[in-house]
C-alpha positions in Angstrom: 0.0 0.0 0.0 2.9 2.4 0.7 3.9 1.9 -2.9 0.5 2.9 -4.1 0.5 6.1 -2.0 3.8 7.3 -3.6 2.4 7.1 -7.1 1.1 10.1 -8.9 -2.7 9.9 -9.1 -2.7 9.8 -12.9 -0.4 6.7 -12.7 -2.8 4.7 -10.4 -5.1 2.1 -11.9 -8.8 2.1 -11.0 -8.3 -1.0 -8.8 -5.5 0.7 -6.9 -7.7 3.8 -6.3 -10.5 1.6 -5.0 -8.1 -0.3 -2.7 -6.8 3.0 -1.4 -10.3 4.3 -0.8 -11.2 1.1 1.0 -8.2 1.4 3.3 -8.7 5.1 4.0 -12.4 4.7 4.9 -11.7 1.6 7.0 -9.5 3.9 9.1 -12.3 6.4 9.3 -14.5 3.6 10.7 -12.0 2.3 13.2 -10.3 5.6 14.2 -12.5 8.5 13.4 -10.6 10.9 15.6 -7.4 10.6 13.6 -6.3 13.5 11.4 -7.7 13.3 7.9 -7.5 15.8 5.0 -11.3 15.9 4.8 -14.0 16.6 7.4 -15.2 13.8 9.6 -17.7 13.4 12.4 -20.4 15.2 14.4 -19.3 18.8 13.9 -19.1 18.3 10.2 -22.6 16.6 10.2 -24.0 19.7 12.0 -22.4 22.1 9.5 -24.0 20.4 6.6 -27.5 20.5 8.2 -28.1 17.4 10.2 -30.3 18.6 13.2 -28.5 18.7 16.5 -31.6 17.6 18.4 -31.7 14.4 16.3 -28.0 13.7 16.6 -28.3 14.1 20.4 -30.6 11.1 20.5 -28.2 8.8 18.6 -25.1 6.9 19.7 -21.8 8.6 19.0 -20.7 5.8 16.8 -23.5 6.6 14.4 -22.1 10.0 13.4 -18.4 10.0 14.4 -17.4 8.5 11.1 -19.7 10.6 8.9 -18.0 11.9 5.8 -20.8 12.7 3.3 -21.1 15.7 0.9 -24.2 17.2 2.5 -27.5 16.3 4.2 -29.8 14.7 1.7 -32.7 14.2 4.1 -34.7 17.3 3.2 -35.2 16.4 -0.4 -35.2 12.5 -0.6 -38.9 12.5 0.0 -39.3 8.8 0.7 -42.6 7.2 0.9 -43.8 4.4 3.3 -43.1 1.0 1.8 -40.4 2.0 -0.6 -37.3 -0.1 -1.1 -34.1 2.0 -1.0 -30.4 1.5 -1.7 -27.9 3.7 0.1 -24.6 3.6 -1.9 -21.6 4.3 0.2 -23.6 4.0 3.4 -20.7 4.5 5.8 -21.6 3.9 9.5 -25.3 4.2 8.9 -26.4 7.8 9.6 -28.4 8.3 6.5 -29.8 4.7 6.6 -31.2 5.5 10.1 -33.3 8.3 8.6 -34.2 6.3 5.5 -35.4 3.3 7.5 -37.7 5.4 9.6 -39.1 7.1 6.5 -40.1 3.9 4.7 -41.4 2.2 7.8 -41.9 -1.4 8.5 -43.4 -2.1 5.1 -40.3 -0.7 3.4 -36.7 -1.8 3.4 -33.3 -0.1 3.1 -30.2 -1.7 1.8 -26.8 -0.3 2.4 -23.6 -0.9 0.5 -20.1 0.2 1.4 -16.6 -0.6 0.1 -15.2 -1.0 3.6 -16.0 -4.1 5.6 -15.2 -2.1 8.8 -17.8 0.5 7.9 -20.3 -2.2 7.1 -19.8 -3.9 10.4 -20.0 -0.6 12.2 -23.3 0.3 10.5 -24.7 -3.1 11.4 -23.8 -2.5 15.1 -25.2 1.0 15.1 -28.5 0.2 13.5 -28.9 -2.8 15.8 -28.2 -0.7 18.8 -31.1 1.7 18.0 -33.5 -1.1 17.1 -33.7 -0.6 13.3 -34.6 -3.9 11.7 -35.8 -3.1 8.2 -32.2 -2.9 6.8 -29.7 -5.1 5.2 -26.1 -3.9 4.8 -23.3 -5.5 2.8 -19.8 -4.9 1.6 -19.3 -4.3 -2.2 -18.4 -1.9 -5.0 -20.6 0.8 -6.3 -19.8 0.0 -9.9 -20.9 -3.7 -9.5 -23.9 -3.7 -7.2 -24.8 -7.3 -7.1 -28.6 -6.6 -7.0 -31.1 -7.8 -9.6 -32.5 -5.5 -12.3 -35.5 -3.2 -11.5 -35.3 -3.9 -7.7 -35.2 -0.5 -6.0 -37.6 2.5 -5.8 -34.8 4.8 -4.8 -31.0 4.7 -5.1 -29.5 7.3 -2.7 -25.9 8.4 -2.1 -24.0 11.0 -0.3 -20.6 11.8 -1.9 -19.9 8.3 -3.4 -19.3 9.3 -7.1 -16.1 11.3 -6.4 -14.5 8.3 -4.7 -15.3 6.1 -7.7 -12.8 5.9 -10.6 -15.5 4.9 -13.1 -18.4 7.2 -12.5 -20.3 6.1 -15.6 -20.2 2.5 -14.4 -21.7 3.5 -11.1 -24.4 5.5 -12.7 -25.2 2.7 -15.2 -25.5 0.1 -12.4 -27.6 2.5 -10.3 -29.9 2.9 -13.3 -30.0 -0.9 -13.9 -31.2 -1.7 -10.3 -33.9 1.0 -10.3 -37.5 0.0 -11.1 -39.0 1.8 -14.1 -40.3 5.1 -12.6 -37.8 4.9 -9.8 -35.5 7.7 -8.9 -32.0 8.4 -7.7 -31.5 11.2 -5.2 -28.0 12.2 -4.0 -25.5 14.8 -2.9 -22.2 15.2 -4.8 -19.3 17.5 -5.2 -19.1 18.9 -8.7 -16.9 21.6 -10.3 -17.7 25.1 -11.6 -15.0 24.4 -14.3 -12.3 21.9 -15.0 -9.6 21.6 -12.3 -6.0 22.6 -13.0 -3.8 19.5 -13.0 -1.8 20.5 -10.0 -4.8 19.9 -7.8 -4.9 16.2 -8.8 -1.4 15.2 -7.8 -2.0 12.2 -5.5 -4.5 10.0 -3.8 -5.0 12.5 -1.0 -6.6 14.9 -3.5 -9.0 12.0 -4.4 -9.9 11.4 -0.7 -11.0 15.0 -0.2 -13.4 14.6 -3.1 -11.7 17.0 -5.5 -9.2 14.9 -7.4 -11.9 12.8 -8.9 -14.6 15.6 -9.3 -16.1 16.4 -12.7 -17.5 19.7 -14.0 -21.2 19.9 -13.3 -22.2 19.8 -17.0 -20.0 16.7 -17.6 -21.4 14.9 -14.6 -25.0 15.5 -15.6 -24.1 14.5 -19.1 -23.0 11.1 -17.9 -26.3 10.7 -16.1 -28.2 11.4 -19.3 -25.9 9.1 -21.3 -26.8 6.1 -19.1 -30.5 6.8 -19.5 -31.6 9.0 -16.6 -34.4 11.5 -17.4 -35.9 14.6 -15.7 -32.5 15.3 -14.2 -32.9 18.1 -11.8 -30.3 19.9 -9.7 -32.5 20.7 -6.8 -30.0 23.1 -5.2 -26.3 23.9 -5.0 -24.3 25.2 -2.1 -20.9 25.7 -0.7 -20.3 23.9 2.6 -17.7 22.3 4.9 -17.0 19.7 2.2 -16.3 22.1 -0.6 -12.8 23.2 0.4 -11.6 24.1 -3.1 -12.8 27.3 -4.7 -14.1 25.5 -7.8 -16.0 22.9 -5.8 -19.8 23.1 -5.2 -22.2 20.6 -3.6 -25.0 19.7 -6.0 -28.2 18.0 -4.7 -29.6 16.0 -7.6 -32.7 14.0 -8.5 -33.3 12.0 -11.6 -35.7 9.2 -12.8 -35.5 6.0 -14.7 -38.2 6.0 -17.4 
């Protein structure tokens, strides 16, 4: 792994990038108080809009490893009985809210690249009595679910950690039911980054080295088949450290 870290980002293969992401976010799961070059934990969750009164009711382990791009809860608009996939579910903070929204008749599946995160999410959701969930370890570009399975595919900052964003979008589209929707938060760019901002894997971890210009990102969504693509809102927040970065909150549908 040390050899991988010494490589320039442009010299790393997609598999090496995914392995580096897995290792980094496993550390976030196991040791969230370590120093990272991206925001982690409760203070960050509060800054991007998770309500303090709600976090106060949850165990610390639910939010101490939080590293999303924003708070998607105000615009996910889940309905009772829906089946939801949370891509890059982390330690389970968003799943907690999704599971409550869909109720006992619904179900939430979580997927994360890090086995440590998956195990932590399982413990967290078990500790607060959430039962309508199933969480597994896997890759976002190869989901392992059947076609036309989910009403909603949600995510919170997963695309910028994925080397092949089109493959992730294509598989998200595949597993959605006709009429289903994807709703997510992601860091996009006002314009293309200068090359010196994409030097090594640490730039990737902070969700800037792998970011795409907004128009290019939305173009990929259209290419894989999504329709009615809507940027619900855009903002600068604690995750958008670079001046060209913005957080886009997006909704789109599978015809």
